[in-house]
MDTraj code that builds the backbone (N, CA, C; nanometers):
import mdtraj as md
import numpy as np

residues = "UNK UNK UNK UNK UNK UNK UNK UNK UNK UNK UNK UNK UNK UNK UNK UNK UNK UNK UNK UNK UNK UNK UNK UNK UNK UNK UNK UNK UNK UNK UNK UNK UNK UNK UNK UNK UNK UNK UNK UNK UNK UNK UNK UNK UNK UNK UNK UNK UNK UNK UNK UNK UNK UNK UNK UNK UNK UNK UNK UNK UNK UNK UNK UNK UNK UNK UNK UNK UNK UNK UNK UNK UNK UNK UNK UNK UNK UNK UNK UNK UNK UNK UNK UNK UNK UNK UNK UNK UNK UNK UNK UNK UNK UNK UNK UNK UNK UNK UNK UNK UNK UNK UNK UNK UNK UNK UNK UNK UNK UNK UNK UNK UNK UNK UNK UNK UNK UNK UNK UNK UNK UNK UNK UNK UNK UNK UNK UNK UNK UNK UNK UNK UNK UNK UNK UNK UNK UNK UNK UNK UNK UNK UNK UNK UNK UNK UNK".split()
xyz = np.array([
    [-5.5906, -12.5556, 11.5367],
    [-5.7107, -12.6354, 11.5490],
    [-5.6786, -12.7631, 11.6257],
    [-5.7666, -12.8001, 11.7153],
    [-5.7438, -12.9251, 11.7857],
    [-5.8076, -13.0404, 11.7098],
    [-5.7789, -13.1613, 11.7535],
    [-5.8250, -13.2792, 11.6804],
    [-5.9754, -13.3006, 11.6913],
    [-6.0439, -13.2319, 11.7847],
    [-6.1885, -13.2484, 11.7967],
    [-6.2646, -13.1653, 11.6940],
    [-6.1953, -13.0756, 11.6261],
    [-6.2575, -12.9922, 11.5242],
    [-6.2428, -13.0601, 11.3891],
    [-6.3569, -13.0929, 11.3284],
    [-6.3536, -13.1639, 11.2013],
    [-6.4547, -13.1048, 11.1043],
    [-6.4429, -13.1450, 10.9791],
    [-6.5422, -13.1153, 10.8765],
    [-6.5701, -12.9682, 10.8593],
    [-6.7009, -12.9360, 10.8564],
    [-6.7453, -12.7996, 10.8305],
    [-6.6966, -12.6996, 10.9329],
    [-6.6906, -12.7418, 11.0592],
    [-6.6436, -12.6517, 11.1637],
    [-6.4968, -12.6158, 11.1413],
    [-6.4160, -12.7142, 11.1060],
    [-6.2740, -12.6899, 11.0786],
    [-6.2587, -12.5981, 10.9578],
    [-6.3403, -12.6194, 10.8556],
    [-6.3342, -12.5361, 10.7362],
    [-6.3739, -12.3924, 10.7706],
    [-6.4761, -12.3760, 10.8549],
    [-6.5188, -12.2432, 10.8974],
    [-6.4090, -12.1701, 10.9730],
    [-6.3385, -12.2412, 11.0608],
    [-6.2275, -12.1821, 11.1359],
    [-6.1162, -12.1432, 11.0392],
    [-6.0851, -12.2311, 10.9448],
    [-5.9819, -12.2050, 10.8448],
    [-6.0159, -12.0792, 10.7650],
    [-6.1407, -12.0675, 10.7199],
    [-6.1823, -11.9519, 10.6403],
    [-6.1822, -11.8233, 10.7235],
    [-6.2194, -11.8328, 10.8498],
    [-6.2180, -11.7167, 10.9377],
    [-6.0745, -11.6671, 10.9568],
    [-5.9830, -11.7601, 10.9773],
    [-5.8404, -11.7267, 10.9924],
    [-5.7890, -11.6622, 10.8639],
    [-5.8273, -11.7210, 10.7505],
    [-5.7848, -11.6686, 10.6209],
    [-5.8396, -11.5271, 10.5997],
    [-5.9659, -11.5061, 10.6330],
    [-6.0263, -11.3742, 10.6145],
    [-5.9535, -11.2692, 10.6984],
    [-5.9156, -11.3047, 10.8210],
    [-5.8419, -11.2125, 10.9062],
    [-5.7074, -11.1743, 10.8432],
    [-5.6366, -11.2731, 10.7872],
    [-5.5071, -11.2448, 10.7231],
    [-5.5247, -11.1515, 10.6039],
    [-5.6242, -11.1810, 10.5193],
    [-5.6458, -11.0994, 10.4002],
    [-5.6948, -10.9599, 10.4369],
    [-5.7739, -10.9502, 10.5440],
    [-5.8223, -10.8197, 10.5898],
    [-5.7051, -10.7321, 10.6331],
    [-5.6054, -10.7911, 10.6994],
    [-5.4893, -10.7115, 10.7417],
    [-5.4081, -10.6649, 10.6205],
    [-5.4020, -10.7478, 10.5159],
    [-5.3341, -10.7056, 10.3925],
    [-5.4128, -10.5920, 10.3278],
    [-5.5462, -10.6026, 10.3269],
    [-5.6293, -10.4953, 10.2721],
    [-5.6045, -10.3638, 10.3462],
    [-5.5927, -10.3711, 10.4783],
    [-5.5677, -10.2501, 10.5580],
    [-5.4349, -10.1859, 10.5189],
    [-5.3353, -10.2679, 10.4895],
    [-5.2064, -10.2141, 10.4455],
    [-5.2219, -10.1424, 10.3112],
    [-5.3026, -10.1979, 10.2208],
    [-5.3255, -10.1333, 10.0912],
    [-5.4044, -10.0030, 10.1091],
    [-5.4989, -10.0007, 10.2058],
    [-5.5771, -9.8794, 10.2308],
    [-5.4891, -9.7654, 10.2811],
    [-5.3854, -9.7979, 10.3560],
    [-5.2982, -9.6932, 10.4097],
    [-5.1790, -9.6627, 10.3179],
    [-5.1653, -9.7352, 10.2077],
    [-5.0551, -9.7138, 10.1138],
    [-5.0886, -9.5950, 10.0230],
    [-5.0032, -9.4932, 10.0254],
    [-5.0269, -9.3728, 9.9443],
    [-5.0325, -9.4018, 9.7949],
    [-4.9678, -9.5081, 9.7516],
    [-4.9670, -9.5447, 9.6099],
    [-5.1089, -9.5706, 9.5583],
    [-5.1984, -9.6155, 9.6483],
    [-5.3346, -9.6504, 9.6069],
    [-5.4383, -9.5496, 9.6576],
    [-5.3931, -9.4346, 9.7066],
    [-5.4834, -9.3342, 9.7635],
    [-5.5838, -9.2808, 9.6614],
    [-5.5456, -9.2784, 9.5345],
    [-5.6316, -9.2220, 9.4300],
    [-5.7295, -9.3245, 9.3701],
    [-5.7205, -9.4505, 9.4112],
    [-5.8077, -9.5539, 9.3535],
    [-5.9500, -9.5314, 9.4014],
    [-6.0403, -9.5186, 9.3050],
    [-6.1811, -9.4943, 9.3359],
    [-6.2442, -9.6169, 9.4021],
    [-6.3235, -9.5963, 9.5068],
    [-6.3947, -9.7034, 9.5790],
    [-6.3001, -9.8125, 9.6286],
    [-6.1832, -9.7730, 9.6764],
    [-6.0823, -9.8706, 9.7177],
    [-6.1338, -9.9698, 9.8231],
    [-6.1994, -9.9267, 9.9310],
    [-6.2456, -10.0254, 10.0309],
    [-6.3395, -10.1309, 9.9723],
    [-6.4311, -10.0877, 9.8859],
    [-6.5254, -10.1817, 9.8242],
    [-6.4532, -10.2782, 9.7308],
    [-6.3595, -10.2254, 9.6533],
    [-6.2832, -10.3104, 9.5615],
    [-6.2015, -10.4133, 9.6385],
    [-6.1346, -10.3694, 9.7460],
    [-6.0541, -10.4627, 9.8251],
    [-6.1404, -10.5718, 9.8860],
    [-6.2580, -10.5358, 9.9332],
    [-6.3479, -10.6358, 9.9905],
    [-6.3912, -10.7369, 9.8843],
    [-6.4226, -10.6876, 9.7643],
    [-6.4620, -10.7760, 9.6547],
    [-6.3463, -10.8683, 9.6153],
    [-6.2249, -10.8142, 9.6064],
    [-6.1086, -10.8936, 9.5697],
    [-6.0788, -10.9991, 9.6762],
    [-6.0984, -10.9627, 9.8028],
    [-6.0753, -11.0577, 9.9132],
    [-6.1700, -11.1767, 9.8999],
    [-6.2969, -11.1482, 9.8728],
    [-6.3956, -11.2570, 9.8578],
    [-6.3611, -11.3464, 9.7391],
    [-6.3218, -11.2856, 9.6291],
    [-6.2870, -11.3619, 9.5089],
    [-6.1651, -11.4495, 9.5359],
    [-6.0651, -11.3942, 9.6029],
    [-5.9432, -11.4698, 9.6321],
    [-5.9734, -11.5864, 9.7264],
    [-6.0542, -11.5608, 9.8287],
    [-6.0889, -11.6661, 9.9256],
    [-6.1635, -11.7809, 9.8592],
    [-6.2375, -11.7489, 9.7546],
    [-6.3140, -11.8507, 9.6821],
    [-6.2224, -11.9569, 9.6217],
    [-6.0995, -11.9182, 9.5879],
    [-6.0118, -12.0105, 9.5155],
    [-5.8875, -12.0522, 9.5927],
    [-5.8583, -11.9877, 9.7053],
    [-5.7503, -12.0343, 9.7934],
    [-5.8166, -12.1227, 9.8986],
    [-5.8564, -12.2410, 9.8567],
    [-5.9400, -12.3275, 9.9392],
    [-5.8693, -12.3854, 10.0603],
    [-5.7384, -12.4034, 10.0530],
    [-5.6678, -12.4669, 10.1634],
    [-5.5975, -12.3661, 10.2537],
    [-5.6149, -12.2382, 10.2288],
    [-5.5574, -12.1306, 10.3093],
    [-5.4052, -12.1374, 10.3167],
    [-5.3415, -12.1808, 10.2084],
    [-5.1954, -12.1783, 10.2053],
    [-5.1444, -12.0370, 10.1789],
    [-5.2335, -11.9488, 10.1386],
    [-5.1947, -11.8106, 10.1130],
    [-5.1604, -11.7837, 9.9685],
    [-5.1526, -11.8881, 9.8884],
    [-5.1202, -11.8739, 9.7466],
    [-5.2206, -11.9516, 9.6632],
    [-5.2408, -11.9050, 9.5414],
    [-5.3219, -11.9791, 9.4450],
    [-5.2256, -12.0411, 9.3457],
    [-5.2376, -12.1704, 9.3277],
    [-5.1484, -12.2406, 9.2352],
    [-5.2160, -12.2550, 9.0991],
    [-5.1495, -12.3245, 9.0098],
    [-5.1999, -12.3416, 8.8734],
    [-5.3386, -12.4073, 8.8720],
    [-5.3589, -12.5080, 8.9576],
    [-5.4896, -12.5754, 8.9609],
    [-5.5984, -12.4835, 9.0159],
    [-5.5632, -12.4003, 9.1138],
    [-5.6592, -12.3035, 9.1666],
    [-5.6992, -12.2021, 9.0604],
    [-5.6015, -12.1563, 8.9834],
    [-5.6285, -12.0635, 8.8737],
    [-5.7148, -12.1313, 8.7677],
    [-5.6843, -12.2565, 8.7374],
    [-5.7627, -12.3332, 8.6398],
    [-5.9077, -12.3453, 8.6860],
    [-5.9292, -12.3780, 8.8162],
    [-6.0657, -12.3881, 8.8710],
    [-6.1365, -12.2535, 8.8632],
    [-6.0633, -12.1459, 8.8948],
    [-6.1214, -12.0123, 8.8915],
    [-6.1746, -11.9805, 8.7520],
    [-6.0923, -12.0051, 8.6524],
    [-6.1310, -11.9721, 8.5156],
    [-6.2409, -12.0636, 8.4634],
    [-6.2357, -12.1922, 8.4998],
    [-6.3415, -12.2838, 8.4573],
    [-6.4755, -12.2430, 8.5179],
    [-6.4732, -12.2004, 8.6429],
    [-6.5963, -12.1565, 8.7084],
    [-6.6531, -12.0322, 8.6389],
    [-6.5635, -11.9501, 8.5850],
    [-6.6059, -11.8308, 8.5122],
    [-6.6422, -11.8624, 8.3673],
    [-6.6249, -11.9901, 8.3280],
    [-6.6571, -12.0308, 8.1917],
    [-6.5506, -11.9956, 8.0907],
    [-6.4255, -11.9800, 8.1371],
    [-6.3145, -11.9414, 8.0493],
    [-6.2018, -12.0435, 8.0666],
    [-6.2184, -12.1601, 8.0099],
    [-6.1151, -12.2639, 8.0214],
    [-5.9907, -12.2217, 7.9439],
    [-5.8735, -12.2536, 7.9984],
    [-5.7465, -12.2175, 7.9353],
    [-5.6552, -12.3386, 7.9283],
    [-5.5630, -12.3369, 7.8315],
    [-5.4635, -12.4436, 7.8199],
    [-5.3558, -12.4248, 7.9259],
    [-5.2722, -12.5262, 7.9430],
    [-5.1631, -12.5194, 8.0400],
    [-5.0688, -12.4028, 8.0093],
    [-5.0366, -12.3827, 7.8837],
    [-4.9471, -12.2723, 7.8448],
    [-5.0112, -12.1363, 7.8744],
    [-5.1413, -12.1245, 7.8483],
    [-5.2109, -11.9989, 7.8775],
    [-5.2122, -11.9722, 8.0281],
    [-5.2314, -12.0779, 8.1065],
    [-5.2302, -12.0641, 8.2524],
    [-5.0932, -12.0186, 8.3018],
    [-4.9863, -12.0764, 8.2451],
    [-4.8507, -12.0366, 8.2842],
    [-4.8268, -11.8890, 8.2529],
    [-4.8744, -11.8450, 8.1369],
    [-4.8584, -11.7049, 8.0981],
    [-4.9355, -11.6150, 8.1947],
    [-5.0555, -11.6565, 8.2307],
    [-5.1358, -11.5774, 8.3230],
    [-5.0692, -11.5690, 8.4606],
    [-5.0126, -11.6806, 8.5071],
    [-4.9428, -11.6811, 8.6356],
    [-4.8277, -11.5803, 8.6317],
    [-4.7542, -11.5786, 8.5228],
    [-4.6427, -11.4872, 8.5059],
    [-4.6911, -11.3416, 8.5068],
    [-4.8040, -11.3149, 8.4405],
    [-4.8590, -11.1795, 8.4362],
    [-4.9007, -11.1317, 8.5749],
    [-4.9635, -11.2202, 8.6516],
    [-5.0076, -11.1830, 8.7857],
    [-4.8881, -11.1469, 8.8725],
    [-4.7796, -11.2205, 8.8552],
    [-4.6588, -11.2010, 8.9372],
    [-4.5662, -11.0947, 8.8799],
    [-4.6096, -11.0213, 8.7799],
    [-4.5280, -10.9143, 8.7239],
    [-4.4104, -10.9640, 8.6423],
    [-4.4282, -11.0758, 8.5738],
    [-4.3235, -11.1282, 8.4869],
    [-4.2396, -11.2371, 8.5498],
    [-4.2499, -11.2555, 8.6781],
    [-4.1727, -11.3610, 8.7452],
    [-4.2317, -11.4973, 8.7103],
    [-4.1467, -11.5950, 8.6948],
    [-4.1924, -11.7304, 8.6643],
    [-4.2096, -11.8051, 8.7954],
    [-4.3317, -11.8036, 8.8469],
    [-4.3609, -11.8674, 8.9748],
    [-4.4715, -11.9709, 8.9566],
    [-4.4801, -12.0620, 9.0496],
    [-4.5823, -12.1677, 9.0449],
    [-4.7107, -12.1263, 9.1152],
    [-4.7042, -12.0197, 9.1955],
    [-4.8211, -11.9708, 9.2682],
    [-4.8202, -11.8186, 9.2674],
    [-4.9350, -11.7599, 9.3030],
    [-4.9367, -11.6161, 9.3267],
    [-5.0089, -11.5884, 9.4578],
    [-4.9604, -11.4854, 9.5273],
    [-5.0128, -11.4498, 9.6590],
    [-5.1252, -11.3477, 9.6453],
    [-5.1888, -11.3212, 9.7578],
    [-5.2942, -11.2195, 9.7603],
    [-5.2361, -11.0818, 9.7273],
    [-5.1159, -11.0542, 9.7743],
    [-5.0511, -10.9259, 9.7437],
    [-5.0255, -10.9154, 9.5930],
    [-4.9778, -11.0248, 9.5295],
    [-4.9596, -11.0260, 9.3833],
    [-5.0925, -10.9964, 9.3136],
    [-5.1976, -11.0621, 9.3620],
    [-5.3313, -11.0479, 9.3042],
    [-5.3793, -10.9025, 9.3154],
    [-5.3668, -10.8423, 9.4345],
    [-5.4099, -10.7036, 9.4527],
    [-5.3267, -10.6074, 9.3692],
    [-5.1966, -10.6297, 9.3639],
    [-5.1090, -10.5431, 9.2853],
    [-5.1513, -10.5450, 9.1385],
    [-5.1870, -10.6643, 9.0895],
    [-5.2324, -10.6748, 8.9510],
    [-5.3666, -10.6038, 8.9332],
    [-5.4635, -10.6306, 9.0221],
    [-5.5984, -10.5770, 9.0050],
    [-5.6024, -10.4247, 9.0214],
    [-5.5177, -10.3692, 9.1068],
    [-5.5196, -10.2252, 9.1318],
    [-5.4173, -10.1487, 9.0493],
    [-5.3278, -10.2202, 8.9844],
    [-5.2203, -10.1550, 8.9097],
    [-5.2570, -10.1249, 8.7665],
    [-5.1576, -10.0792, 8.6947],
    [-5.1752, -10.0396, 8.5548],
    [-5.1658, -10.1563, 8.4573],
    [-5.1043, -10.2664, 8.5020],
    [-5.0866, -10.3804, 8.4106],
    [-5.2209, -10.4345, 8.3640],
    [-5.2319, -10.4663, 8.2380],
    [-5.3529, -10.5268, 8.1849],
    [-5.3319, -10.6764, 8.1673],
    [-5.3287, -10.7474, 8.2770],
    [-5.3130, -10.8924, 8.2729],
    [-5.4446, -10.9553, 8.2272],
    [-5.4340, -11.0699, 8.1630],
    [-5.5517, -11.1403, 8.1117],
    [-5.6503, -11.1697, 8.2246],
    [-5.6006, -11.2183, 8.3388],
    [-5.6878, -11.2508, 8.4509],
    [-5.7631, -11.1272, 8.4985],
    [-5.6963, -11.0142, 8.5035],
    [-5.7613, -10.8892, 8.5447],
    [-5.8766, -10.8570, 8.4513],
    [-5.8531, -10.8688, 8.3226],
    [-5.9581, -10.8399, 8.2245],
    [-6.0758, -10.9362, 8.2390],
    [-6.0455, -11.0637, 8.2590],
    [-6.1518, -11.1639, 8.2743],
    [-6.2366, -11.1319, 8.3972],
    [-6.1720, -11.1015, 8.5096],
    [-6.2455, -11.0725, 8.6329],
    [-6.3247, -10.9428, 8.6211],
    [-6.2714, -10.8433, 8.5499],
    [-6.3443, -10.7180, 8.5302],
    [-6.4692, -10.7426, 8.4471],
    [-6.4555, -10.8217, 8.3395],
    [-6.5716, -10.8497, 8.2554],
    [-6.6735, -10.9352, 8.3284],
    [-6.6268, -11.0249, 8.4145],
    [-6.7188, -11.1061, 8.4929],
    [-6.8012, -11.0161, 8.5843],
    [-6.7355, -10.9173, 8.6459],
    [-6.8061, -10.8227, 8.7320],
    [-6.9079, -10.7417, 8.6549],
    [-6.8701, -10.6999, 8.5338],
    [-6.9629, -10.6232, 8.4506],
    [-7.0820, -10.7077, 8.4088],
    [-7.0599, -10.8336, 8.3752],
    [-7.1711, -10.9184, 8.3328],
    [-7.2663, -10.9437, 8.4478],
    [-7.2155, -10.9518, 8.5705],
    [-7.3040, -10.9684, 8.6858],
    [-7.3885, -10.8440, 8.7063],
    [-7.3304, -10.7255, 8.6805],
    [-7.4082, -10.6030, 8.6919],
    [-7.5179, -10.6016, 8.5858],
    [-7.4861, -10.6478, 8.4644],
    [-7.5861, -10.6559, 8.3579],
    [-7.6996, -10.7486, 8.3979],
    [-7.6655, -10.8656, 8.4575],
    [-7.7671, -10.9615, 8.4990],
    [-7.8605, -10.8990, 8.6011],
    [-7.8065, -10.8177, 8.6926],
    [-7.8886, -10.7561, 8.7964],
    [-7.9834, -10.6529, 8.7382],
    [-7.9457, -10.5863, 8.6316],
    [-8.0310, -10.4828, 8.5719],
    [-8.1547, -10.5418, 8.5065],
    [-8.1464, -10.6594, 8.4486],
    [-8.2549, -10.7175, 8.3713],
    [-8.3343, -10.8171, 8.4547],
    [-8.3923, -10.7684, 8.5631],
    [-8.4719, -10.8544, 8.6494],
    [-8.6181, -10.8343, 8.6143],
    [-8.6930, -10.9428, 8.6108],
    [-8.8349, -10.9345, 8.5826],
    [-8.8666, -10.9888, 8.4452],
    [-8.9915, -10.9819, 8.4081],
    [-9.0319, -11.0362, 8.2775],
    [-8.9773, -10.9499, 8.1641],
    [-8.9607, -11.0104, 8.0479],
    [-8.9105, -10.9327, 7.9337],
    [-9.0105, -10.8278, 7.8918],
    [-8.9610, -10.7241, 7.8292],
    [-9.0490, -10.6172, 7.7818],
    [-9.1427, -10.6702, 7.6742],
    [-9.2622, -10.6152, 7.6706],
    [-9.3612, -10.6562, 7.5704],
    [-9.3119, -10.6146, 7.4329],
    [-9.3377, -10.7007, 7.3327],
    [-9.2984, -10.6712, 7.1952],
    [-9.4222, -10.6621, 7.1069],
    [-9.4095, -10.5775, 7.0070],
    [-9.5178, -10.5696, 6.9105],
    [-9.5019, -10.6824, 6.8098],
    [-9.6042, -10.7096, 6.7323],
    [-9.6012, -10.8164, 6.6349],
    [-9.4875, -10.7977, 6.5353],
    [-9.4585, -10.6766, 6.4952],
    [-9.3529, -10.6497, 6.3964],
    [-9.2131, -10.6711, 6.4534],
    [-9.1969, -10.6722, 6.5846],
    [-9.0657, -10.6936, 6.6453],
    [-9.0314, -10.8404, 6.6631],
    [-9.1288, -10.9282, 6.6440],
    [-9.1037, -11.0711, 6.6615],
    [-9.0200, -11.1261, 6.5474],
    [-8.9375, -11.2283, 6.5740],
    [-8.8514, -11.2823, 6.4678],
    [-8.9285, -11.3524, 6.3584],
])
top = md.Topology()
chain = top.add_chain()
for i, resn in enumerate(residues, 1):
    res = top.add_residue(resn, chain, resSeq=i)
    for name in ("N", "CA", "C"):
        top.add_atom(name, md.element.get_by_symbol(name[0]), res)
traj = md.Trajectory(xyz[None], top)
């Protein structure tokens, strides 16, 4: 980026660059035989890419403890520092790291491990599907059904 690019335009360029990097990682996962049996893999990878981009705000390629904290707070699931450290370790497959990469994130979300973050994100997705189903006015109730 040159010095004439500032503010929203610079952020847009940063996000576009980030999306390109994550898209190439997604393509590698699509061609990996280990994930060939995953149902709806392209859709899942696209959803995971959007979720990851939401919290890797500076495009460093990793989400740190504060990014994870923001992610969970936005989902309404605040955690203590110790819980966050445990979650970071789970995402990284037991390694004690200060950040996790997009590859770590995808490996957790598509793998067999039941990490806390994976469960939280899965339930968040399910609750959004529930919200979409109940659109419109509530069903009419009879007098006997009222509290």
